[in-house]
C-alpha atoms as one frame of an Amber mdcrd trajectory, in Angstrom:
protein
 208.180 127.506-214.714 209.382 123.967-215.352 209.705 120.894-213.181 212.710
 121.134-210.879 214.218 119.442-207.875 211.646 119.480-205.066 208.629 119.813
-207.391 205.497 117.796-206.715 204.195 115.987-209.780 201.262 113.765-210.601
 201.472 110.774-212.941 198.287 109.350-214.461 198.444 105.911-216.058 195.662
 105.892-218.653 194.286 102.446-219.444 191.288 100.765-221.069 189.921  97.478
-219.743 186.870  95.680-221.171 185.867  98.930-222.928 186.020 100.906-219.670
 188.441 103.759-219.072 190.705 102.949-216.140 193.076 105.339-214.368 195.711
 104.882-211.694 197.022 108.167-210.294 200.327 108.474-208.428 202.016 111.514
-206.917 205.706 112.107-206.380 208.222 114.593-205.083 211.184 115.168-207.361
 214.256 114.335-205.254 216.841 114.505-208.025 216.631 116.322-211.343 219.974
 116.423-213.133 220.027 117.940-216.578 217.000 119.541-218.191 214.627 116.782
-219.353 211.241 117.937-220.633 208.012 116.865-218.989 207.256 114.388-221.780
 210.727 112.893-221.399 210.094 112.394-217.677 206.780 110.685-218.494 208.516
 108.410-221.019 211.289 107.530-218.568 208.651 106.852-215.885 206.862 104.388
-218.165 210.154 102.706-218.994 210.778 102.289-215.261 207.399 100.796-214.295
 206.209  99.011-217.427 207.690  95.614-216.603 205.866  95.267-213.282 202.663
  96.927-214.536 202.354  94.861-217.700 202.927  91.701-215.635 199.557  92.080
-213.850 197.634  92.378-217.155 196.931  89.321-219.288 197.732  89.165-222.978
 194.090  88.235-223.584 192.834  91.686-222.544 194.449  93.236-225.621 195.576
  96.855-225.715 195.232  98.127-222.148 197.918 100.778-221.632 197.196 104.036
-223.438 199.349 106.899-222.177 201.125 108.531-219.258 200.080 112.056-218.265
 202.308 114.199-216.090 201.485 117.530-214.507 203.202 119.734-212.013 201.115
 120.260-208.887 200.608 123.622-207.124 201.527 125.599-210.218 198.688 126.552
-212.599 201.212 127.440-215.310 203.504 124.496-214.578 204.558 121.674-216.850
 202.033 119.288-218.361 202.600 116.592-220.974 201.296 113.260-222.217 203.385
 110.361-223.459 201.739 107.841-225.787 202.625 104.264-224.842 204.254 102.513
-227.845 201.974 100.087-229.668 204.077  97.050-228.772 203.843  97.893-225.057
 200.099  98.502-224.799 199.430  94.805-224.126 200.093  93.040-220.837 202.596
  90.195-220.504 200.750  87.826-218.166 199.767  84.530-219.764 195.976  84.542
-220.158 194.435  82.393-217.390 191.809  79.755-218.044 188.228  80.781-217.304
 186.290  83.992-217.691 187.414  87.526-216.975 185.713  89.232-214.046 183.825
  92.551-214.391 186.192  95.529-214.801 185.116  97.069-211.486 186.324  94.105
-209.415 189.829  94.764-208.151 192.535  94.284-205.566 192.826  97.115-203.038
 196.269  98.379-202.051 196.737 100.762-199.119 199.711 103.115-199.277 201.121
 103.423-195.779 202.220 106.818-194.432 204.063 107.808-191.280 201.784 110.457
-189.736 198.174 111.641-189.709 199.028 114.694-191.805 197.273 112.924-194.705
 195.077 109.909-195.086 196.720 106.724-196.380 196.612 106.374-200.133 194.443
 103.779-201.875 194.976 102.128-205.256 192.892  99.527-207.052 194.260  97.051
-209.556 191.744  95.195-211.705 192.312  92.878-214.687 191.161  89.852-212.674
 189.983  86.437-213.833 187.848  83.848-212.054 190.985  82.002-210.997 192.302
  85.135-209.240 189.686  85.034-206.493 187.658  82.449-204.608 184.546  83.577
-202.727 185.887  87.122-202.754 189.337  86.207-201.445 192.255  87.202-203.666
 194.285  84.142-204.548 198.011  83.891-203.920 199.117  83.952-207.552 197.495
  87.276-208.370 198.307  88.789-204.998 201.970  88.031-205.677 201.816  89.923
-208.986 200.226  92.944-207.287 202.750  92.786-204.441 205.611  92.769-206.943
 204.066  95.769-208.698 203.817  97.848-205.534 207.247  96.873-204.340 208.392
  98.663-207.487 205.896 101.533-207.225 206.383 102.558-203.577 210.147 102.822
-203.386 212.326 105.603-204.765 212.143 105.495-208.555 215.414 106.449-210.218
 214.598 106.949-213.879 216.668 106.030-216.879 216.672 107.509-220.370 215.474
 109.958-221.548 215.433 111.538-218.051 218.358 109.686-216.545 218.863 109.919
-212.766 215.634 111.831-212.157 214.414 110.681-208.740 210.728 110.259-207.912
 209.787 109.671-204.273 206.162 108.464-203.869 203.978 110.731-201.734 200.404
 111.038-200.507 198.924 114.540-200.573 196.076 116.487-199.051 194.486 119.118
-201.268 192.203 122.076-200.656 188.941 122.771-202.483 190.837 124.391-205.355
 193.001 121.303-205.823 196.221 122.737-204.413 198.357 120.564-202.171 198.228
 121.758-198.563 200.475 119.023-197.183 202.209 115.882-198.345 204.251 113.045
-196.911 206.310 110.153-198.215 204.861 106.690-198.688 206.531 104.306-196.220
 205.079 100.990-197.392 201.943  99.254-198.656 199.385  96.601-197.715 197.651
  94.405-200.296 194.165  93.410-199.127 193.194  89.734-199.151 189.580  90.679
-199.914 188.566  91.640-203.449 186.887  95.028-203.667 185.157  97.192-206.274
 185.708 100.507-208.007 182.326 102.029-208.861 183.683 104.273-211.621 184.845
 101.167-213.486 181.403  99.618-213.695 180.333  98.959-217.252 178.816 102.137
-218.652 180.237 104.400-215.952 183.808 105.074-217.123 186.641 106.568-215.083
């Protein structure tokens, strides 16, 4: 079986920051699937859609951060799976490197994905890549918060992809899964909240990995 209209899919953005593997995982419901693009074409089109906002939160000074996009169909053990390798020229962020030191890779900005009912918990995402200037006494500063807000404005609305999967629609969702990893319920993301307080991601501590 292949991805089709109504399918639930998971997108994993594979990254490396300060020698630590970093993942951001997003889930979507396909709400438009014209034509017959392959899974790897959907992953490529997804990267083309989000790369501008994602690269903008990562400084040039961090070097090659973006590695690949993995896509898999949820709730179907024999469903589509593919990985798209980010082109070399797009692995680096586009943010001008701030003055001062980088912060440890586990320090991050927390973003809550808002949902409309209690059928699932709200989603949580963490965006790292911070410098000293991006926080003061643990409070995220306005400049970096604006970059993260711009990113999630792009990430939480309906994504209508371009080539090579033109007009494929991805609606962000939050899911609840059973012990076997199958989705038991899902609901659309209705908004997001960027926390003012810097937080941590334990799996990104040096030596821990994703």
